[in-house]
C-alpha positions in Angstrom: 0.0 0.0 0.0 1.4 3.4 -1.0 1.6 6.2 1.5 -1.0 8.9 1.6 0.2 12.5 1.8 -2.0 15.2 3.2 -1.6 19.0 3.2 -2.7 20.6 6.4 -2.9 24.4 6.3 -4.1 27.3 8.3 -4.4 29.4 5.2 -4.1 33.1 6.0 -5.7 32.6 9.4 -4.4 34.3 12.5 -2.0 32.9 15.0 -4.8 30.8 16.7 -5.2 28.8 13.4 -1.6 27.8 13.7 -2.2 26.7 17.3 -5.1 24.7 16.0 -2.9 23.2 13.3 -0.3 22.1 15.8 -3.1 20.5 17.9 -4.5 18.7 14.8 -1.1 17.2 14.0 -1.0 15.7 17.5 -4.6 14.3 17.0 -3.6 12.8 13.7 -0.5 11.2 15.1 -2.3 9.6 18.0 -5.0 8.3 15.6 -2.4 7.0 13.2 -0.6 5.2 16.0 -3.8 3.7 17.2 -4.5 2.3 13.8 -1.0 1.0 13.3 0.0 3.6 10.7 3.4 5.2 10.3 3.1 8.9 10.7 5.5 11.6 9.5 4.9 15.4 9.6 7.0 17.8 7.5 6.4 21.4 8.8 6.3 24.5 6.7 7.6 27.9 7.8 7.2 28.7 11.5 6.8 32.4 12.0 7.0 32.1 15.8 6.6 29.7 18.7 3.0 29.1 18.0 3.7 26.7 15.1 3.8 26.3 11.4 1.4 27.7 8.9 1.2 24.4 7.0 2.5 20.9 7.1 2.6 17.7 5.0 1.4 14.7 6.8 2.4 11.3 5.4 0.5 8.2 6.5 1.4 4.6 5.7 -0.6 1.6 6.8 -3.9 -0.1 6.7 -5.7 2.8 8.4 -4.3 5.6 6.3 -7.2 5.7 3.9 -9.7 5.8 6.7 -7.9 8.8 8.3 -7.7 10.6 5.0 -11.4 10.1 4.4 -12.3 11.2 7.9 -10.2 14.4 8.0 -10.1 15.8 4.5 -12.1 19.1 4.5 -12.4 21.8 7.1 -11.6 21.2 10.7 -13.0 23.6 13.3 -11.4 24.1 16.7 -13.1 25.9 19.5 -11.0 27.5 22.2 -10.2 30.8 23.8 -7.1 32.4 22.4 -4.0 31.8 24.5 -2.1 34.3 22.4 -4.7 37.2 22.7 -6.4 37.1 26.1 -9.8 38.8 25.9 -10.3 38.2 22.2 -13.9 37.3 21.6 -13.6 34.9 18.7 -13.4 31.2 19.7 -13.7 29.3 16.4 -10.6 28.7 14.4 -10.3 26.7 11.1 -7.7 24.4 9.5 -8.0 22.7 6.1 -6.9 19.2 5.1 -6.5 18.1 1.6 -4.8 15.2 -0.3 -1.7 15.9 -2.2 -2.0 14.3 -5.7 0.7 12.1 -7.1 0.9 14.6 -10.0 2.6 17.9 -9.1 0.4 20.9 -8.9 0.6 24.4 -7.6 3.3 27.0 -8.3 6.3 26.4 -10.4 9.4 25.6 -8.5 13.0 24.6 -9.4 15.0 22.6 -6.8 18.7 23.2 -7.0 20.5 20.0 -6.0 23.2 22.2 -4.4 20.5 23.5 -1.9 19.8 20.0 -0.6 21.4 18.0 2.2 20.6 14.3 2.5 20.8 12.0 5.5 20.0 8.4 5.9 18.6 6.9 9.0 17.1 3.8 10.4 13.6 3.2 9.2 10.7 2.4 11.5 7.0 1.8 11.4 5.2 -0.7 9.2 7.3 -2.7 6.8 8.7 -5.6 8.7 12.0 -6.4 10.2 14.0 -5.7 7.1 12.9 -2.1 7.1 14.0 -1.7 10.8 17.5 -3.2 10.2 18.7 -1.1 7.3 19.4 2.7 7.0 16.7 2.9 4.3 14.9 6.1 5.5 16.0 9.4 3.9 15.8 12.9 5.3 16.3 15.9 3.1 17.0 19.5 4.2 16.2 22.3 1.8 18.7 25.0 2.9 17.0 28.1 1.5 13.7 27.5 3.3 14.9 25.3 6.2 12.2 22.7 5.3 13.0 19.1 6.4 11.2 16.2 4.8 11.6 12.5 5.8 10.5 9.4 3.8 10.7 6.0 5.4 7.8 4.3 3.6 9.8 2.2 1.1 12.3 -0.5 1.9 14.7 0.9 -0.8 16.8 4.0 0.1 16.7 5.0 -3.5 12.9 5.0 -3.5 12.7 6.8 -0.2 15.0 9.5 -1.6 12.6 10.0 -4.6 9.6 10.1 -2.2 11.2 12.7 0.0 12.0 14.8 -3.0 8.4 14.5 -4.2 7.1 15.7 -0.8 9.6 18.5 -0.7 8.4 19.6 -4.2 4.8 19.5 -3.1 5.5 21.7 -0.1 7.6 24.2 -2.1 4.8 24.4 -4.7 2.3 25.1 -2.0 4.6 27.8 -0.6 5.0 29.4 -4.0 1.2 29.5 -4.5 0.9 31.2 -1.2 3.6 33.8 -2.1 2.1 34.5 -5.5 -1.4 34.9 -4.1 -0.2 37.1 -1.3 1.5 39.3 -3.8 -1.5 39.6 -6.0 -4.3 39.8 -3.6 -2.9 40.2 -0.1 -4.2 36.8 1.0 -3.3 33.1 0.6 -5.0 30.9 -1.9 -5.3 28.2 0.8 -7.4 30.4 2.9 -10.1 30.4 0.2 -10.4 26.7 0.4 -11.2 26.7 4.1 -14.9 26.7 3.8 -16.6 27.4 7.1 -20.0 26.0 8.1 -19.4 22.6 6.7 -16.8 21.1 8.9 -15.9 17.5 8.8 -14.5 17.5 12.3 -14.9 19.8 15.3 -12.6 19.8 18.4 -12.7 21.8 21.7 -9.4 22.5 23.4 
């Protein structure tokens, strides 16, 4: 079974939406572990200590499809802002969508000189062979600081290709955000966060 990659984004939401995104990543990780799935989160830019604006979540295992089906859409979190005491708003939104195997989004070019690769011991589903070889691959994109890990395949070569695909998807997403921000002063992802038809609601 191939891994499922999900883009989790706070769009152009305020700091509370990034707090909600961090909480959602924890929820997804716990659910993945409960279903026997491998879980990997690659974080996008983090403006401050309140977390990243977006992340790519990679799931691999029998329950991956169930998680994707349950969470794709708009997720609403209800909590009082810890960052702005006294702020009246209590509903914050995060969007989850699948990343297609075919690249989409903004145009990006990855310079191999900007990449640093590391190999590490793989873990999670895949059997003993996966756990006894340094088949997992982590790639650092120096210009952005993005770090992406792939451990889904038994082959180091295939994990390297998978890590590059995930990095490409994240960079394309960031390029779309940058272009839309320049054109209209807001992020494209924020338009996809449809409110009032949430697939999940959480109270923190």
